[in-house]
N, C-alpha and C positions, 0 to 999 in steps of 0.2 A: 738713586735712593734705595737703600736696602729695605726690603719688605719684611715685616715681622708678622708672626701669627698672633702676636699680642695686640690688643686694641690700643690705640693711642689714648693717653690720659691727658686731658687739658689741665694746665696748671690752674690753681685757684688763687684769685686775687679778690678777696671779699670786698664788696662795695655795699655800703649801707644805703638803703632807699627808704626814706621816711615820708609817708603821706597819711594825713588824717591821724597822726600820732601812732601809725602802724609801721613797724619796722620789718622790712624784708632784707635779707642778706643775699645778694646775688654774687656768687663766686665766679661767674663767667661773663660778667658784664663787659669785660675787656675785649671779648670777641667781636664787638661792634666796630673795632678799629680796622676798617677795611684796608688801609694802607700799611698796617703794621705787618712786617715780614713774618712775625711769629704767628699771626692769624692765618695768613695764606699757607704757611708751613703746616699748621695744624690741619687745615682743610685738605692739603695734599696727603698728609699722613692718613687721614680718614679714607681718602680715595684709594690709597695704596692698600690699606687694610681691607676695604670692601673688595678690591680686585683680588686680593689674596684669598679671602674667604670664599669668593665666588669662582676661583680659578678652575675648580673641577667642572664648572658648568660652561666654561668658555666656548667649547665646541658646540654645546647645546644652544648657547646664546646666538652663535653664528648661524646655526641651523634655523632657529626661530626667526632671526632677522631675514634670512633668505626666504623662508616660508612666507612671512608676512609680505615681503617685497614682491614675491612671485604672484600674489593675488592682485596686485595693483597694475592697472593698465598704464604702462610707463609712457607710451606715446598717446596722450589723452588730450581732450580739449573740452571747453565748456560749451553749453548751448548758446549760440549767438543771440544777442539782443540788439535791437535797433535804437539808436539815440541820435537825434539831430542829423539824420540822413547817413549815418555810418553804422555798420554792424560791428560790434565789439566781441572779441573772442579771447579767452585765456587758454594757452596751450602748454603742454609739458612734452618734452622730448625724452626718448629712451636714454636711461642712464644719467639724466640730469636732475638736479635737486630742486631747481627753482623755476617759476613760471615765466612764460614769454607772453607779453601783452600785445595784441594785434588788433587791427581794424581793417574793414573793407568798405569802400565808398559805394553807397546806393544799393548794390546787389551783393548777395553772398558769394557770387561767382567772380567778383571783381578781384583785382590784384591785391595781394596782402601787403599791408603796411605794418612794419614792426615798430611799436611804440617804445617798448622796453624789453630787453633780454636780460633778465635778472641773473642768469647763469654767468654772463660776462661781467655784469656789475658787481657780483658777489665774489669774483675770482680771488681778490686779495684780502678777503675778510673771513674770519672764523665764524662770525655771525652776520646775517644780512636780512633786512626786512624792508620791502618797499610798500608804501601805504599811501592812501589819500589821493589817488589819481583823479584829477579834476580838469576836464576839457573846457576850453573857452567857448563861448557861444558861436564864434565863427569857425570853430574846429581847428584853428591854426596853432594854438598854444596849449600846453598841458603843465599844470603844477603837480608836484609829487614830493613825498617825504621819504627819507632814507634813515634807517637806524642800523648802525654797525656794532652796537654794544649790547643791546637787549634791555635797556632801561626805558624804552618808549619815549626817548627824547629824539625827535626826528629833525633832520636838517631839511628845510624846504628849498626846492629848486624849481626853475621854470625851463621848459624845453620848447624850442620852436619846431613844430612838426612839419613846416614847409622846408626849412633849411637843414633840419637835423641837429642844429646847434643847441647845446645846453648852456644857458647863460651862466656867467661866472659868479654873479651875485648869489649868495646862499644865506638863508635865514635859519639860525641855529635855535635849538630848544623849543620846537613847536610840537603840535599834536600830529603833524604830517598832513593834515587835511587843509584845504583852502577853498574859497568860493569866489568865482568870477562875477563881477557886475556885468550888465549887458553891453557895456562899452568895449569889452575885450581888452581893457587896459588896467582896470582896477581889480585888485585881489585882496580879499579880506581873509585874515588867518588868525589862529589862536596861538599865543605863546604860553609857556609854562614857567612857574616859579622855579628858580634854579635849585632850591633846596628841597621843597616839599613836592615838586613836580605837579602842583595843582595848576590846572588850566585856568588862568586868572585874567588874561588880557586879550582883547581883540584889537588887531592893528589893521591899517589900510595901507597897501603898497601900490604905487603907481609904476607901471613899466617905464623904464628910463631913469627913474629916480634911484638914488642910492638907498640902501637899507636903513641907514642912520636917519634918513628923512621920513621914514614911515610914520604915519599918524596914529597915535593911540586913540581908538574910538570908544573903547569901554574897558573899565577896570572893575572886575568883580572883587570888591574889597571885603566881603563877608567870607572869612576863611573856611566856612562850612559849605560853601558853594563852589562849583566849577562853572566854566562857561564854554560855549562853542558857537560856531557860525555856519549856516548852510543856506541853500536856496530852496524855495518851495518847488514842488513838482510842476506847478503852473509856470514857473520861471519868472513870475511877476515880483516876488518879494525875496529880499535877503533877510534872514532871521538870525538874531542873536538869542541864544538860549542860555538861561542860568538855571542851575539844577543842584539840588541836594537830594538826600535819600527820599525825603517826603514832601518836597516843595519845588515847584517850577515857576519860571517867569520867562516871557518872551518880549522881544522888541523887534519891530519890523521896519523895513525901508524899501521903497520901490527900487527894483534892481536897475531901472533906467536912469536913476538919479543918485549915483554913488557919492556925490558931494552933499547930498541932503542929510537931514538929521533923523536918526532912528526914533520911531514912535513907540511908546510903551503899549503893549497889547493889553495886558492886565497885570498890575503890580502884584508882587508876591504877597501871599497870605500864608502864614505858616500852616502847613498841612494841606494846602490846596495844590493838587497835582493836575496838570492839564497838558495836552499836546495839540498842535494845530495843523490842519490841512486846508489848503486854499483851492477853491474852484470857482471860476467866473467871478462873481462879485461877493462871494461869501467865504467865511471861514467855518470849518467843521471841527468841533472840539471834543476830544475824548477826555473826560474829567471825572474826578470824584467829588465835584461840587455838590452841595446840599446833602452831605452824608451818603453819597453814592459809593459805598465801600467797594463794590465790584465794578465801578465806573459806568458811565452812561455817555451817550452821544448828544451833543448840543450843536446849535448853529447860530451864527450871527452875521450881520452885514460887515463888510470890511471897513465901513465908516464908523461903526459903533462896536468896538471890540471889548469894552469893559464888561465884567461879569453880570452886571444887572441887565444887560441886553441879550444875554444868552437864552435861547429857547430850546426846550427838550425836543429831540428828534427820535432817539431810542431811550426809553426810560430805564432806570436802574432795576436790576433783577437780583434777588438774593441768591439764586441758584446758578447764575451765569456770570462769568467774568468776561468783560469786554476788553479784549487785548489790543485791538487796533482796527483800522479801516483802510480800504483802498477805494479811491473814487474814480469812476468812469463817466462818460457822457450820459449813458442811459442807466447805469447800474451803480449801486453802492454795495461793496463787498465788506462784510464784517467778520473779523476773526474773533471767535469766542472760545470759551472753555467751559464745558459742562461735565460734572462728575469726573473731573480730571482729564477729559478727552478733548482734543482739538476739534473745533467745528468751523466750517467755512460757510457762511450764510450769504446768499445772493438775493438782492432786493432791487427791483426796478424803482426808479425815482417816482414814477407815476403811480406806484403802489398796485399795479395791475398783476404783479407776480412776485412771489417770494419762495425760496426753497433752499435746502441745505445740500451740499455735496455729500454723497453717500460714502461712509467708511464703515467697514464691517468687522473690526476686531477691537480689542482693548489695549493693545500694546503697539500703538503707532504714533507717528508724528506727522502732522500736516501743517503747511504754512504757505502763505502767499509770498511770492518772491519778486523778481524784477518786473514791475508793471509801470512802465514809464509813460505810455501814451494814455490820453484821456478818451480819444475818439476811436474806440475799438470794442469789439464784443469778446475779445480773447482775454481770459484771465490766466496768468501763469502761476502755477503753484508747485510746491515740492511735497513729496510723500516718501516716507520709509517706515519700516517697523522693525521690531527686534529680529524678525525672520526675513524681511524683504529689503533688498538693496534700494538705495535712493533713486528716485525718479524725478525728472522735471517734466511737468505736464502742462500742455496748453488746452484750456477748456473753453469751448464756445458757449457763452452764456445764453445765446438765443437758441441755437440748435441743440444744446445740452449734449454735445459730443466732446470727446477728449482725444487728444493726440499725445502719446508719450514721446516727447522730443529726445529724451535720453534716459536710459536706465543704466545705473552703475554696473559695469562689468566686473565680475569676480573671476579672475583668471586662475589658472592652476588645474582646472579640469575636475576638481573634486566637489565643488560647491553645488548643492541642490537644496533650495529652500524648503523642500518637502521633508528634508531630514531633520528639521528643527521644530521644536514645539515651544510656544510661548503661552503664558497665562498671567492673569492678574489675581492676586490673593490679598486678603485684608487681615492685618494683625490688630490686636487691641493694645492701645497705649495705656500707661498707668492710670490715666484719668478716664479710661473707657472709650476715648476717641478711636475710630477705626483708621488705621494707617495702610494705604495701598502699597503693594510691592509688585513690580513687574519682573517676570522671570523668563529666561530662555535656556534651553538645554537640548542636546542631541537626542533624537528619539530612542537611541540605544542606551542612553544613560538611565540607570535605575536610581530612583529616589529612595535612599536609605541612609543609615547612620555612617556608612563608609564613603558617601559621595562628597567630593570637595565642592564647596560653594563659595563664591566671591560676592560679597554684598557691597554695593557702591552707593554713595549719597553725597549731596552737597549741602542743601538746607539753609541758605542765607540769601539776603538781599531780595527775596521774592523771586529768585532765579529758579526756574523749573527745569529739572532734568527729565525731559520726555524720553520714552522708550525709543532708542535709535539703533540703526543697523551699524555694525562695525566689522570690517574684514579682519582687522587685527584680533578681535575677540574670538574668532573662529579657532585660533590656536589653543585657546582654553577649552572651548566647547567640544572640539574634536578629541580632546584628551580627557573627557569625562567630567569637566567642571560644569556646574550650574552657575549662571551669571544672573545677578538680581540687582534691581535698583529700588532702594527704599525711598518713597516719596514723602519724606519727613516734613514736619512743620518747619517753617522758615523759608520754604519755597512757596510757589503759588499754585501748586498742582490742583488743589481743590478750592481755589478762589483766594481773594485778598485776605480773608480772615485766617487762612492757612499760614500766610506770612506773618500777620499781626500776632498770632499765637506762638511764633517761634523767633521773636526778637526781643531786644531790651530785657525787661525783667521776667519775660517768659521764655528766654533763650534755652533754658534747661530742657524744654520740650523737644527741641531738635535732637538732643543727645539721648534722652530716655526713649524717644520714639525709635531711634535706630537700635538701641539695645533690645527693646521689646520686639522689633522685627526679627532680630537675631534669635531671640528666645522662641518666637513663633516658628521659625524655620527649623530650629533644632527639635522642638517639641512635636512638630508634624513630620519629622523624619525626612526632611529634605537633605539634612546633613547632621553632623554632631560637632561638638566643640573642638574635637581633635582634627576636624577637616573643614572648619569654618574660618573664612578669611574676610578681611575688610579693606576697603580702599577709599581714599578721598584726597582731594587736592585743594590748596589755598584755604578758603574758609571751610571747605570739606576736610582739610587737614586738621583744622581746629576740632572738628567733630571727631576725627580719629584719635586725636590727642586726648580728648575727654573720655571717650569710651574705653580706652586702654587703662585709664586710671580708675574708672568706675566699675568696669566688668571685664578685666583682662582674661578671666577664666573662660570666656565665651569664644575666644579666638586663638587659633594656632599660629596665625601670622597676619600682619597688616602691612600695607604699602601706603605711604603717604607722600604726596608730591607738594613741594613748596608750602609746608604747613604753617599756619598762623597759630603759633602755640604759646607765645609770650605776650598775651593780649594786654595785660595791665601796663607793662613797661612801654609797649608800643603806643597804646592809647593815651599815655601821659606825655608822650614826646611829640610836641606840635611841630618839630622841625624836620620830620621825616615824611615821606609821601603817604597820603591817604588819611592820616590820623583825624584831622579836624573835620573832614567830610564824612567820617564814619560814626560820629556821635549818635546820630539818629538810628543807627543799626545796633550798636553795642551798648551805648550809654557813655557818658563822660565821667571817667573815674576821678576827676577833680571834685565831683559830687560824691559824698561818702556812701550814699545808698548804692550807687552804681559801682563804686570801688569795691565795696564788700561783696556785691553780687558777682562781679567779674572774678574776683579772687576766689570765690567759692567753686568755680569750675576751670579756671585757667590751667591748661595742661602743665605748663612749666612750674607753676607754683604748687601743684598738687601731686607731684611725683612722690611716691612713698617707698619704703623698704619692703618690697614684695616681688612676686613673680610677674613678669610681663611677657606678652607674646613675642615670637620672632618678629623683627621689625626692620623694614627697609625704608629709609628716608631719602628723598631726593630734593635738591635745591639748585639754584643758579646764583653765582657770585654777584651778578649785576641785577638781580631781581629788584624792580622798583616798587612792587606791591607788598610782598612779604620778604623783608630783608633776610639775607642769607644767615645772619647771626641767630635768628630765632631757632631754626632747626639745629644749628651748630651748638647753641647753648643747651637745647633740649637733650640732645644725645649725650653731651658731656655730663649733664646731671644724671641722666638715666644710668650711665655707666657706673657711677659711684653708688647708686642706691638700689638698683635692681638685684634680686636675690637668686635669679635663675642663671642657667648657662645657655639660654636661647640666643640666637643670632641678633646682633644689633649693628646695623650698617648705615652709614651716611655717604651718599654719592653727590658731590658738588660738581656741576658743570661750570668750569672756570671761565667759559666763554659766552654764557647765555644768561637770560633773565627769567621772568616769571613763566613764559611760555615754553621754556626749554630750548632745545636745538632748533635752528631755523630751517634747515633743509628738510624736504619731505622724507628722505631716506635716513638722514642722521637721527631724526626723531624716533624712527623705528628701533634704533639701537637702544634707546632708553626703555621703550616698551619691551624689547627682548630681555633686557636685564630684569625688569619687574616680573615678567612672566616666568623667567627661569627661576627666580627666587621662589615664587609660589609653587611651581611645578616640582622643584627640587624638594620642597618641604613635604610634598606628596610622594616622594620617591620616584618621580618620573624624570627620565633623562633623555628621552627621545620622542 
C-alpha cells in the first residue's frame, strides 16, 4: 500500500436518523459494516497515515519501548497463595509475553506442576487471553476460558490435572468463568447472547455428558440485567447473581446438592443494591437498603434471607463509603473510603478491639487482596502510591506486625522514589464543589507555564481511579512532565453521592469538572494551555471527546483510547453489546428527555467548524464494548470540519479488542506510540 502524507477521507453516504421528530444526518453510518472491505481498507489507510505522520518518531518509539520494557522484571512471579492444600503461583519468563500458571502441593518447596503455559497456547494467535481458572474441590480438574479474538467471548474447556488431558468438549460464547459443585462432576457456567454479548444464561454441565445436553438453570430475561455464577468463600453455596447498574439480586444453592433448586435470597427491588458473604450459619450483606447511600453492613440467618430479616451490623455513615468486607474467624475487615482515601478497618467479632491500618499520605491506593482462609490471623493487602511501587503485604491482626511479601522491582538502575514528589490539590467546579487532583512530578521539574502536564480521568460507573504507581509513566516524568489524575464526579472517590452527581441528567458535571481542573492547573502555573495535555479511555474517552468540543483552547494535545463518542446512536441500538444494560448510567434516549440531554454533549454530534487540539485516537477492530466504528466515524467527521492544521490520527489494532494488545510487551508498543506523540509535541525526541 502506498503511503500518502495526505489524510484519508472517508466517503459520505448520508443516512437519515429520525427519533422524537429530530433529524440527524450521519454521513459515516456505513462504517459500522465490519465485514465490508471498504471499511477495513479505510481503517488500514488511517493506520498507514498514522505511521507516516509518526515516522520521524519511529526510533524514539523503539527507544521508549525498550526503556519501558527495561524497567520490568521479565523473570517474575506472583506471591504464592494457598488454596485447598496447594500453593498457586503465576510466573513470567524472560522474553516471554504471557503468564505461566503453576502450583505446588502442600509446601512451597514441593515440585512445581504447570497448569497452563500461555506462551505455548498463544503461539498461533495474534491475540490470546486465558481467564476464569477454576479448580475442582478434589484438585483434579480445572475449567478455563480462552479468547483468541478480543471480544471477550470465551471458549470454556476442562483439563484433567492428573493425566494432563484437555477434554475435547468445548463450550463456546461464555464469560470464561465457571463454578464447580462439591461433587467434582457438576459445573455451572454463564453463556452470552450471540449479538449483544450480554451474560444472560446459567447452564449446568455434567462431566461425561455432551454439551448439547447441558441444562439451562436460569435465563435472565430482563435485557437491562446480566448474570453470573460463583461459589461463596465458605464453599457451602453456589450463587447466581443478577445485576444492573443500580440493582442486584442473588439466588443460592447448597454446593453439596447440585441437582437441587436455587432459592431466591432477596428478590430484586429497583434501586436496591446488595452483595452477600457467607460465614458459618449467617450471611453478611453490604447494601444501600434504607437509603444507606454510602452503604452499610447487615447480617441475617441463612434460613431467613429476605430483607425484612436483615439487621444492622455497621450503620450507614454520610462521610464514609463502605466498599467491601473480608471475614475471618476472629476478625471482620472493612474496606472504607473517607475523604477520597482508602482505609482498612480491623474489628474483632467480640468487639474487644478495633483499629485502622496506618497510611500516611494522600496519593496512595490500599486494598485487601487474596484472603481465602477463615481461620487465620493474617490479612493480605496491597499498597502502592504515585511514588511507591506496588507491595503485597501480610499483616498479623493480633501481633500488628507486617511482612512485605513482595515489592515491585523497578529495574534499569535509575529509579529512586525519593526523586519524585506527589501532592493532592483541590480545584473549584462551576457549582463551587471542590474537585481533588492527585499529581506526581520529578523533583527537578519546575512548575511553571512551560511545564508539560498530562491530565487523566475516567469519571463513570462509580469507578474510582485511585492514585497508582506506574513504571511506564516514569518515561514522562523523567522528561519533565507532570502527571495528574482528576477525580471528577461520576466516579466514587468522595463517596456514592460523587457518582450520583455525575451520571444521567447530571453527567455534564463530569466534563465541566475536568475543564475546571485544567483551568486550575493553568491558573496556578503548573502548566499553560500550550503545554497542557489530556488522556482518557472508553467512558473516559467520552470525557475527552466532550472537553475538546467545549474547551479545545485549553489543550495542546489529547490521547484517547477506545473512546465512547457516538453515544446516541449506540444507546439507541439494542442489538449491540452493553446498550440495554447502560440505561441507568446514561439514560435511555428512547425517552425524549434523555435523548435531548445526550445530544447536548455527544462528542460526535457536537463537532463544529473550529480549531481542535492535536489528537491521537486508538481503537481495536474487535472491541466488544466500544465498537471500532465510533472512533472511526468521529475522526472522519473531525477531518471535514476542523479548521486547524493540527495532527489528527487514528490507530486501529486490527487484531485486538477493548483492552488492546494481549501480550505484556506488545501492549507497551501502544504506550510508546502515545508517549512519543505527546513528547514530540513538546519537541522532545530522546
